[in-house]
One Martini backbone bead per residue (centre of mass of N, CA, C, O) as a GRO file, in nm:
protein
  267
    1MET     BB    1   0.098   0.034   0.020
    2GLU     BB    2   0.082   0.358   0.009
    3LYS     BB    3   0.214   0.605   0.137
    4TYR     BB    4  -0.028   0.766   0.350
    5LYS     BB    5  -0.244   0.499   0.317
    6VAL     BB    6  -0.175   0.374   0.587
    7PRO     BB    7  -0.364   0.249   0.836
    8THR     BB    8  -0.408   0.402   1.161
    9LEU     BB    9  -0.478   0.348   1.521
   10THR     BB   10  -0.613   0.540   1.794
   11ILE     BB   11  -0.669   0.465   2.150
   12ALA     BB   12  -0.762   0.759   2.332
   13GLY     BB   13  -0.694   1.056   2.469
   14SER     BB   14  -0.757   1.397   2.494
   15ASP     BB   15  -0.548   1.686   2.426
   16SER     BB   16  -0.603   2.024   2.444
   17SER     BB   17  -0.282   2.105   2.384
   18GLY     BB   18  -0.152   1.877   2.164
   19GLY     BB   19   0.103   1.693   2.295
   20ALA     BB   20  -0.085   1.449   2.347
   21GLY     BB   21  -0.231   1.181   2.271
   22ILE     BB   22  -0.418   1.193   1.999
   23GLN     BB   23  -0.258   1.431   1.879
   24ALA     BB   24   0.024   1.300   1.883
   25ASP     BB   25  -0.046   1.050   1.720
   26LEU     BB   26  -0.138   1.189   1.454
   27LYS     BB   27   0.125   1.338   1.404
   28THR     BB   28   0.303   1.087   1.389
   29PHE     BB   29   0.166   0.935   1.164
   30SER     BB   30   0.216   1.161   0.953
   31ALA     BB   31   0.527   1.197   0.976
   32ILE     BB   32   0.585   0.885   0.894
   33GLY     BB   33   0.338   0.785   0.676
   34THR     BB   34   0.034   0.773   0.775
   35TYR     BB   35  -0.313   0.700   0.834
   36GLY     BB   36  -0.496   0.864   1.072
   37MET     BB   37  -0.689   0.737   1.346
   38SER     BB   38  -0.973   0.770   1.591
   39VAL     BB   39  -1.037   0.683   1.944
   40ILE     BB   40  -1.216   0.825   2.196
   41THR     BB   41  -1.213   0.792   2.564
   42ALA     BB   42  -1.126   1.095   2.653
   43ILE     BB   43  -1.143   1.410   2.823
   44THR     BB   44  -0.905   1.669   2.859
   45ALA     BB   45  -0.792   1.918   3.084
   46GLN     BB   46  -0.507   2.063   2.921
   47ASN     BB   47  -0.162   2.160   2.967
   48THR     BB   48   0.169   2.248   3.035
   49HIS     BB   49   0.094   2.219   3.359
   50GLY     BB   50  -0.152   2.005   3.316
   51VAL     BB   51  -0.409   1.816   3.470
   52PHE     BB   52  -0.760   1.907   3.561
   53LEU     BB   53  -0.952   1.711   3.379
   54VAL     BB   54  -1.167   1.412   3.351
   55GLU     BB   55  -1.371   1.260   3.082
   56ASP     BB   56  -1.548   0.996   3.010
   57LEU     BB   57  -1.662   0.792   2.786
   58SER     BB   58  -1.869   0.584   2.661
   59LYS     BB   59  -1.875   0.256   2.568
   60GLU     BB   60  -2.060   0.292   2.321
   61ILE     BB   61  -1.890   0.508   2.161
   62ILE     BB   62  -1.631   0.348   2.155
   63GLN     BB   63  -1.736   0.095   2.006
   64LYS     BB   64  -1.847   0.248   1.756
   65GLN     BB   65  -1.583   0.362   1.656
   66ILE     BB   66  -1.444   0.093   1.607
   67GLU     BB   67  -1.649  -0.033   1.415
   68VAL     BB   68  -1.653   0.183   1.180
   69VAL     BB   69  -1.355   0.169   1.115
   70PHE     BB   70  -1.317  -0.140   1.058
   71ASP     BB   71  -1.551  -0.162   0.839
   72ASP     BB   72  -1.394   0.055   0.640
   73ILE     BB   73  -1.078   0.101   0.781
   74PRO     BB   74  -0.852  -0.116   0.826
   75PRO     BB   75  -0.600  -0.140   1.035
   76LYS     BB   76  -0.257  -0.228   1.056
   77ALA     BB   77  -0.250  -0.061   1.333
   78VAL     BB   78  -0.268  -0.042   1.702
   79LYS     BB   79  -0.319   0.207   1.955
   80ILE     BB   80  -0.304   0.219   2.320
   81GLY     BB   81  -0.382   0.431   2.576
   82MET     BB   82  -0.605   0.593   2.740
   83VAL     BB   83  -0.767   0.376   2.996
   84SER     BB   84  -0.935   0.443   3.298
   85SER     BB   85  -1.152   0.205   3.299
   86PRO     BB   86  -1.289  -0.103   3.325
   87GLU     BB   87  -1.514  -0.066   3.110
   88ILE     BB   88  -1.335   0.035   2.877
   89ILE     BB   89  -1.147  -0.204   2.856
   90LYS     BB   90  -1.367  -0.420   2.796
   91ALA     BB   91  -1.484  -0.281   2.544
   92ILE     BB   92  -1.228  -0.293   2.374
   93VAL     BB   93  -1.174  -0.597   2.384
   94GLU     BB   94  -1.443  -0.686   2.260
   95SER     BB   95  -1.397  -0.540   1.989
   96LEU     BB   96  -1.113  -0.661   1.911
   97ASP     BB   97  -1.201  -0.959   1.899
   98LYS     BB   98  -1.355  -0.922   1.626
   99TYR     BB   99  -1.077  -0.816   1.457
  100ASN     BB  100  -0.784  -0.891   1.523
  101PRO     BB  101  -0.522  -0.733   1.529
  102LYS     BB  102  -0.191  -0.777   1.461
  103TYR     BB  103  -0.121  -0.481   1.582
  104LEU     BB  104  -0.078  -0.418   1.938
  105VAL     BB  105  -0.025  -0.114   2.108
  106VAL     BB  106   0.063  -0.072   2.455
  107ASP     BB  107   0.014   0.222   2.656
  108PRO     BB  108   0.035   0.245   3.009
  109VAL     BB  109  -0.144   0.493   3.112
  110MET     BB  110  -0.131   0.650   3.448
  111ILE     BB  111   0.065   0.914   3.465
  112SER     BB  112   0.128   1.224   3.458
  113LYS     BB  113   0.381   1.455   3.474
  114SER     BB  114   0.203   1.615   3.705
  115GLY     BB  115   0.048   1.357   3.871
  116TYR     BB  116  -0.199   1.259   3.724
  117SER     BB  117  -0.445   1.028   3.735
  118LEU     BB  118  -0.531   0.805   3.442
  119LEU     BB  119  -0.582   0.548   3.636
  120LYS     BB  120  -0.788   0.370   3.788
  121PRO     BB  121  -0.734   0.152   4.036
  122GLU     BB  122  -0.959  -0.061   3.932
  123ALA     BB  123  -0.819  -0.089   3.633
  124LYS     BB  124  -0.555  -0.252   3.660
  125ASP     BB  125  -0.663  -0.542   3.648
  126ASN     BB  126  -0.780  -0.519   3.356
  127LEU     BB  127  -0.517  -0.455   3.217
  128ILE     BB  128  -0.375  -0.724   3.299
  129LYS     BB  129  -0.605  -0.936   3.217
  130TYR     BB  130  -0.704  -0.815   2.913
  131LEU     BB  131  -0.486  -0.630   2.755
  132ILE     BB  132  -0.190  -0.721   2.771
  133PRO     BB  133  -0.228  -1.014   2.640
  134LYS     BB  134  -0.301  -0.869   2.343
  135ALA     BB  135  -0.026  -0.768   2.296
  136TYR     BB  136   0.242  -0.718   2.096
  137ILE     BB  137   0.315  -0.441   2.251
  138ILE     BB  138   0.458  -0.303   2.546
  139THR     BB  139   0.529   0.055   2.688
  140PRO     BB  140   0.678   0.090   2.969
  141ASN     BB  141   0.773   0.258   3.217
  142THR     BB  142   0.906   0.225   3.523
  143LEU     BB  143   0.652   0.316   3.682
  144GLU     BB  144   0.451   0.128   3.535
  145ALA     BB  145   0.601  -0.140   3.588
  146GLU     BB  146   0.573  -0.123   3.894
  147GLU     BB  147   0.261  -0.127   3.899
  148ILE     BB  148   0.226  -0.404   3.755
  149THR     BB  149   0.444  -0.577   3.956
  150GLY     BB  150   0.577  -0.450   4.236
  151ILE     BB  151   0.868  -0.369   4.124
  152LYS     BB  152   1.161  -0.228   4.172
  153ILE     BB  153   1.345   0.030   3.979
  154ASP     BB  154   1.713   0.116   3.937
  155ASN     BB  155   1.806  -0.059   3.680
  156LEU     BB  156   1.882  -0.259   3.417
  157ASP     BB  157   1.834  -0.530   3.561
  158ASP     BB  158   1.547  -0.461   3.651
  159MET     BB  159   1.430  -0.422   3.369
  160LYS     BB  160   1.468  -0.713   3.279
  161LEU     BB  161   1.306  -0.854   3.500
  162VAL     BB  162   1.034  -0.702   3.459
  163GLY     BB  163   0.998  -0.760   3.160
  164LYS     BB  164   0.965  -1.070   3.201
  165LYS     BB  165   0.715  -1.050   3.380
  166ILE     BB  166   0.534  -0.915   3.165
  167LEU     BB  167   0.560  -1.137   2.951
  168GLU     BB  168   0.393  -1.347   3.128
  169LEU     BB  169   0.108  -1.202   3.062
  170GLY     BB  170   0.126  -1.222   2.704
  171PRO     BB  171   0.296  -1.063   2.542
  172LYS     BB  172   0.529  -1.055   2.285
  173TYR     BB  173   0.629  -0.764   2.381
  174VAL     BB  174   0.876  -0.557   2.565
  175LEU     BB  175   0.919  -0.205   2.637
  176MET     BB  176   1.164  -0.074   2.834
  177LYS     BB  177   1.162   0.244   2.980
  178GLY     BB  178   1.453   0.454   3.102
  179GLY     BB  179   1.394   0.775   3.143
  180HIS     BB  180   1.383   0.778   3.479
  181LEU     BB  181   1.670   0.727   3.478
  182ASP     BB  182   1.990   0.744   3.504
  183GLY     BB  183   2.155   0.861   3.242
  184ASP     BB  184   2.116   0.715   2.980
  185ALA     BB  185   1.891   0.634   2.733
  186VAL     BB  186   1.736   0.317   2.814
  187ASP     BB  187   1.613   0.050   2.620
  188VAL     BB  188   1.414  -0.264   2.640
  189LEU     BB  189   1.378  -0.549   2.434
  190ILE     BB  190   1.134  -0.815   2.493
  191GLY     BB  191   1.134  -1.163   2.407
  192LYS     BB  192   1.146  -1.484   2.365
  193ASP     BB  193   1.385  -1.425   2.112
  194THR     BB  194   1.437  -1.124   2.240
  195PHE     BB  195   1.728  -0.886   2.278
  196GLU     BB  196   1.730  -0.529   2.315
  197ILE     BB  197   1.946  -0.243   2.316
  198TYR     BB  198   1.871   0.112   2.359
  199LYS     BB  199   2.084   0.387   2.298
  200SER     BB  200   2.079   0.731   2.422
  201GLU     BB  201   2.104   1.039   2.465
  202ARG     BB  202   2.060   1.275   2.713
  203LEU     BB  203   1.845   1.534   2.692
  204ASP     BB  204   1.845   1.888   2.772
  205ARG     BB  205   1.501   1.900   2.807
  206LYS     BB  206   1.184   2.031   2.906
  207ASN     BB  207   1.031   1.947   2.632
  208THR     BB  208   0.827   1.636   2.699
  209HIS     BB  209   0.549   1.637   2.596
  210GLY     BB  210   0.446   1.319   2.479
  211THR     BB  211   0.666   1.090   2.454
  212GLY     BB  212   0.512   0.822   2.499
  213CYS     BB  213   0.301   0.855   2.279
  214THR     BB  214   0.500   0.897   2.043
  215LEU     BB  215   0.655   0.629   2.056
  216SER     BB  216   0.415   0.430   2.028
  217SER     BB  217   0.313   0.553   1.754
  218ALA     BB  218   0.576   0.502   1.600
  219ILE     BB  219   0.568   0.197   1.620
  220THR     BB  220   0.296   0.161   1.482
  221ALA     BB  221   0.373   0.285   1.207
  222ASN     BB  222   0.611   0.090   1.145
  223LEU     BB  223   0.446  -0.168   1.145
  224ALA     BB  224   0.248  -0.081   0.919
  225LEU     BB  225   0.502  -0.049   0.708
  226GLY     BB  226   0.673  -0.344   0.773
  227PHE     BB  227   0.839  -0.353   1.016
  228ASP     BB  228   1.011  -0.492   1.234
  229ILE     BB  229   1.040  -0.471   1.569
  230VAL     BB  230   1.336  -0.378   1.589
  231GLN     BB  231   1.314  -0.152   1.369
  232ALA     BB  232   1.067  -0.001   1.477
  233VAL     BB  233   1.201   0.088   1.742
  234SER     BB  234   1.448   0.227   1.621
  235ASN     BB  235   1.290   0.438   1.456
  236ALA     BB  236   1.133   0.555   1.700
  237LYS     BB  237   1.378   0.647   1.863
  238ASP     BB  238   1.485   0.848   1.654
  239TYR     BB  239   1.232   1.023   1.644
  240ILE     BB  240   1.209   1.109   1.948
  241THR     BB  241   1.490   1.228   1.980
  242ASN     BB  242   1.447   1.456   1.764
  243ALA     BB  243   1.188   1.575   1.886
  244ILE     BB  244   1.336   1.665   2.144
  245ARG     BB  245   1.571   1.826   2.021
  246HIS     BB  246   1.326   2.016   1.867
  247SER     BB  247   1.197   2.138   2.087
  248PHE     BB  248   0.948   2.375   2.226
  249ASP     BB  249   0.808   2.684   2.322
  250ILE     BB  250   0.487   2.627   2.476
  251GLY     BB  251   0.399   2.789   2.709
  252GLY     BB  252   0.469   2.771   3.078
  253GLY     BB  253   0.571   2.475   3.067
  254VAL     BB  254   0.562   2.167   2.930
  255GLY     BB  255   0.647   2.120   2.628
  256PRO     BB  256   0.665   2.005   2.315
  257VAL     BB  257   0.736   1.817   2.075
  258HIS     BB  258   0.868   1.778   1.736
  259HIS     BB  259   0.690   1.613   1.495
  260PHE     BB  260   0.801   1.812   1.229
  261TYR     BB  261   1.118   1.837   1.195
  262LYS     BB  262   1.169   1.730   0.898
  263PHE     BB  263   0.987   1.996   0.777
  264ASP     BB  264   1.182   2.210   0.923
  265SER     BB  265   1.379   2.478   0.812
  266ASN     BB  266   1.415   2.624   1.120
  267LYS     BB  267   1.561   2.406   1.318
   0.00000   0.00000   0.00000
């Protein structure tokens, strides 16, 4: 299929400031060269200073969005981001069971950078029981991985151990993101017969709003374009690193990364 016509789908929350969530996913899909579609799970009142209010959509409208997209434009890959309630998680899983997408990328969004809880405590069990086992790849940062497993992560060895624990829950691959640890930015991809370490320099930039959303949607787009998992993650890592490198000041808090740095002659 011709580039820019390859359909990709994000199922996530809306960020009113445009730096994360659905908005970041669609920008990433476009920048990498796929046709982005969206299923909105929640509306957030959010800006560069933080998240101030979240309102979930009904499971009926979420399921109907999934249904009409798949029935008309079946996506080559699907990314799931913010799914805050047990009911929403079960609704999404029930819908996806009908269509069984080949590539399901799960970004277990739990807490915003400003500390706002985006996953209700009672939803964690449903995330672990129903959603994670269906993932082609799950992309937790260290804080999210600790929440999922209950194991503290302080170093690379801990990342490997916890990644293997999450793999036992059923996903095909786990990408452990080490951005919250000290030193270079190190991510670890773990699969049954796969172990890859991705190292990149830690960039001294304050504008990192939406980095997790952007990385997971970049992986989704690369899988949709036909790259294998190791190359898809490598391409996505290069993309997010440069998006952070060229991030810019918008608003008075933590600004966004530059999703379209490749096309910006002024960068």
